[in-house]
C-alpha positions as CSV (number, residue, x, y, z in Angstrom):
1,X,179.4,-82.2,21.5
2,X,182.2,-79.9,20.2
3,X,179.7,-77.6,18.7
4,X,177.8,-77.3,22.0
5,X,181.1,-76.6,23.9
6,X,182.0,-74.0,21.4
7,X,178.7,-72.2,21.6
8,X,178.8,-72.3,25.4
9,X,182.4,-71.0,25.5
10,X,181.5,-68.3,23.0
11,X,178.7,-67.1,25.1
12,X,180.8,-66.9,28.2
13,X,183.5,-65.0,26.3
14,X,180.9,-62.5,24.9
15,X,179.0,-61.7,28.1
16,X,181.6,-59.3,29.6
17,X,181.8,-57.4,26.4
18,X,178.1,-57.3,26.0
19,X,177.8,-55.8,29.6
20,X,180.4,-53.1,28.7
21,X,178.7,-49.8,27.8
22,X,181.8,-48.9,25.6
23,X,182.6,-50.3,22.1
24,X,183.6,-54.0,21.7
25,X,184.6,-56.5,19.1
26,X,184.4,-60.4,19.1
27,X,185.6,-62.9,16.7
28,X,185.8,-66.7,17.0
29,X,187.7,-69.4,14.9
30,X,187.0,-73.2,15.3
31,X,188.4,-76.4,14.0
32,X,187.5,-80.0,14.4
33,X,189.0,-83.2,12.9
34,X,189.4,-86.8,13.9
35,X,192.5,-85.8,15.9
36,X,190.8,-83.1,18.0
37,X,189.2,-79.6,18.0
38,X,190.1,-76.1,18.8
39,X,188.4,-72.8,19.6
40,X,190.1,-69.4,19.4
41,X,188.1,-66.3,20.6
42,X,189.5,-62.8,20.4
43,X,187.8,-60.0,22.2
44,X,188.6,-56.4,22.1
45,X,187.0,-53.5,23.8
46,X,187.7,-50.0,25.0
47,X,187.4,-49.5,28.8
48,X,186.2,-46.6,30.7
49,X,189.7,-45.0,30.8
50,X,190.0,-45.1,27.1
51,X,192.5,-48.0,27.0
52,X,192.0,-50.8,24.3
53,X,192.0,-54.2,25.8
54,X,192.4,-57.5,24.1
55,X,191.9,-61.0,25.2
56,X,192.8,-64.1,23.2
57,X,191.4,-67.4,24.6
58,X,192.5,-70.6,23.1
59,X,190.8,-73.9,23.8
60,X,192.0,-77.3,22.5
61,X,190.9,-80.9,23.1
62,X,192.5,-84.1,21.5
63,X,193.4,-87.7,22.3
64,X,196.1,-86.5,24.7
65,X,193.9,-84.3,26.8
66,X,192.6,-80.7,26.8
67,X,194.0,-77.2,27.4
68,X,193.0,-73.6,28.0
69,X,195.2,-70.6,27.5
70,X,194.3,-66.9,27.8
71,X,196.5,-64.0,26.6
72,X,195.6,-60.4,27.8
73,X,197.0,-57.3,26.4
74,X,196.2,-53.6,26.3
75,X,197.1,-50.3,24.6
76,X,196.7,-46.7,25.5
């Protein structure tokens, strides 16, 4: 189930970059153990104005519940 969730979340994270006509980069890290699982996706791309944009998404699930956190940043 965690692998299916990771695949679906990766597809959702990659879709905006794939639609962008400019350059892009995606990387994903996963971890799963008996105490829970986590997925970290980093997406970077250059927008139409030449700004480099980054988005880090963190997905975690364990015995205490689940959480999602997104961090966005950019540079000119």
